[in-house]
N, C-alpha and C positions, 0 to 999 in steps of 0.2 A: 428138254426143259432147260430153263435158265440155270446157269451155275449157282445163282444166287437163290433159287427157289429149291425148299428141301423136297425129297421124295414123299408123295403121298402115301399114306397108310393103305393097306389092304381094305376094300370096303368092307364094311361091317354094320349090322343093325345097332352095335353098340359103340358107335363114335361117341367120343366124349370131348370136353372143352379143350384138352391138351393136343388133339389130333389135328390142329390147323389154325390158321388165323381166323377163318370163318368155318364154323361147323354146324351143319344141319342134321337133326337126329330125329328119325321117325316123325317126321312132320306130316300133319294131315290138315287139310282145309276143305270144309264142306259149305255149299251153297244150297241150302235146302236139302233135297234128297240127292244131289249130285256132289260126287267127290272130286274136287279138282286137283288135289295133291293127296297122294296115297302112301303114307308111311315112307317118305322119301328121306334118304340119308346120303350126304356126301361131305367132303372137306374141301377146303381151298387153302393151298399152302402159301405164305408170304412170299411175294416175288413172282407167283405163277401168274399165267394168262390161261384161263380156264375157259373152255366153250361150253355153252349150256345149249343142248341142241334138241329140236323136236319140232313138229308142224304146229299149225294153229290147233288151239284147243288141247295141247299136250300138258298145259300147266306151268309153262315157263314164267309168264308175267305174274300169275298168281304166287308162284314160289317166291320171285323177287318181292313182291307186295308183302309177303309174310316176313321176309327177311329184313326189309326196310321199315317195317312197322306200320305200312297202310292197312294191313288186314291182321288181326289177332289170329293165330292158328288154333284149330279145335283141340289138337294134340301135338306132342313132340316139342322140341326145345331147339333154340337158336343160340349158339355161342360165338361171341366175336372178341378176339384177342383175349380168350380165357375167361369171358364174364358172360352171365347169361342175359341175354337181350330180348328174350321171347317176348316180353311185354312192352318193350321200348317203342316211343312213338317216333315219326319220321324226323322231327327236328332234333330228337335226342340221338338219333343214329348219326346224324349229320355231325354233331358235336363229338361223336366218339370217332369221326374220321371216315364215314362210309358215305359216298355219294352215288346217285345213279343218274341216268338219262332216261328219256321217255321217247317212245315212238311218235306221240303228237307233241310237237313244239309248243311251249307256252311263254314266249318272251313278251316283255311289255313293248306293244309297238309304238307307244308314244314316248320311248326313250331310244337314245342311240344303241349301238352295239356294246360300246365301251361302258355306257351307263348301265346297260342291262348286267354286264359282268360285275362292274363296281358294286351294283346293289345286292348281289350274290354274297359280297364279302362283308356286308354289315350286318349288326344284330337283328334278330327276328322283328323286334318292336320298331324298327325304322323302316317306314314304308315310302319315303319320298327321298329325293336327292339331297335335302337340307341337311347340312352337317358333314356332307362327303368331304374328306381331306383330300389335299393334293397327292399324299402318298398313296391314298386308296385308289385313286384315278391312275396314277403312275404303275400301281401293282396290276391294275386291270388291264392296262396297256400292254403290259408284260405279258400277261395271260393270253391276250389276243394275238399278240406276235407268236407265241409258242403255239398256237393252233392254226396260224395262218391267216388271221384276220387283220394284220397290223395296216393293210391298206383299205380297210373299210370301218375304221374306228367310229366315223361320224355318220354312217348311214344308219337308217333305221332298219329294223329286222325284216320288214317286208320288202325290202329291197334287195335282199339277199336271195342267190339261188338256193336249190335244196342242199346242195352240198355246204354252202355257206351256212345254212340254218343249223345243219348237223354240228359244224364246227363252233357255232354259238352256243349250242346245248352242251358241248364238251366243255368250252370255256367257262359257262356258268357253274357246271359240275365242279371244274377245277378249282373254282374261286373260293370254294369252301376247304380247300387245302386238305383234300381226302389222302388217306391211306390205302384204301380200296374202293375201286370204282366200278359199277354194275353198269353195263352198257346194253341197252334194248334195241336190237335191230340197227346197228351203226351203219350198215351197208346198204339198207333198204333204198331203192330208187336211185342208187349210185351208178355211174358208168364204171367200165374195168379200170380206166386210169383213176378215176376218184377213190375206188375201193382201195387201190394200191397206195394211194395218198394218205388215206386215213389209216390203213394198216401200218404204215411207216409211222405215222404220228402215235399210234397207241404203242408201238415198240419203243419209241422214244421216251414215252411216258413212263413205262417200266423200267428202262435202262438208266435215264437221266433223273427222273423224279423218285423212282422207287415204288411208283403205285402199283399195287395188286389188282389184277383186271379179272372180271367174269364178264363174258361176252355171249350174248344171245344173238343168233342170226340164222337165217334160212340160207344164205349164199354160202354153201359150202366151199366154193373155189376161193373166195375171199377169207372163210373163217379157218380152213385147214392150216394154210401156211403161216397163220398167226399164232394160232393156240399151241400150249405145251401138251395140254391133255383135255379131253372132252367128257361131258356127262350127258347121256342121251336118255331122255324119257319118253315115256308113252303112257297116255292116260294119267298122268301124275305119279306114275311108278318108274323106278329106275330101270331102264333096259339094258344099258351097257355103260362101260367107263373105260378109258384107256388113251393112248397116243392117237393122234390122228390117222396113222397108218393102221392101227388095231380097230379103231372105229369103222375105218373104210372098208376093212376086209370082214367085218363081223357079219354073218349070214342074216341074223335077226335084224340088224340095222339096215341091211341091203333092202330086206323084204319090207320092212316097216316104213322106212323113210327115203333111201337113196335110189331105189328102184334100180339097184346094180350099178350106179353111177354116182358121181359127186357134185352134180349140178345143183 
């Protein structure tokens, strides 16, 4: 774990608002008769890179959606920086300093790369480029440089390769100036060198910008060297938590997800 990240508390059903930067306590989300998240509790410490692990259908994206205000949970609580945000809407969570990326990219294809990033920096009510100031564009260019898109500023998103689209999704999230960033499948569809490059970028975001990261991904080879700690869920329930080494050697995790390996 980073020297800047506090040691996480022992997991408990009774986690409270002071137990982490983000605290999820006894979270339940039902869809009809299906329970997607089942009394899930965990805490994320400031400065940490936490892996959120589980196969399709485990409840990872649903948990993200409950945390970021897309879905209201049926039970439980979400605390962010000590405040109860269980009923907050997505735009309110962004204003509080939490951003996320999505598996399906949704840029504006009629705008350039830098314009897409700049538009993420302006107030919600502004839906066009009208009124964008030079300093906004300059800041957007700086974010593009940070994520490795400085040579593609004037391209349209549909001209970017998959890895470039992922970098644009990261840039748009970073344009909201987050203190915590939730990343949904950042390594999906990437080659091994691209995974290494994105992983290095995420480490720099933590070390240079102080961003706390929660990362969902199936690519264990890419995820384990990146994270400080992992949370493993199955059918919406907590299965295991610990360091990558502890997760890798956990018999239940091996049987449920890893098949005895880390691919």
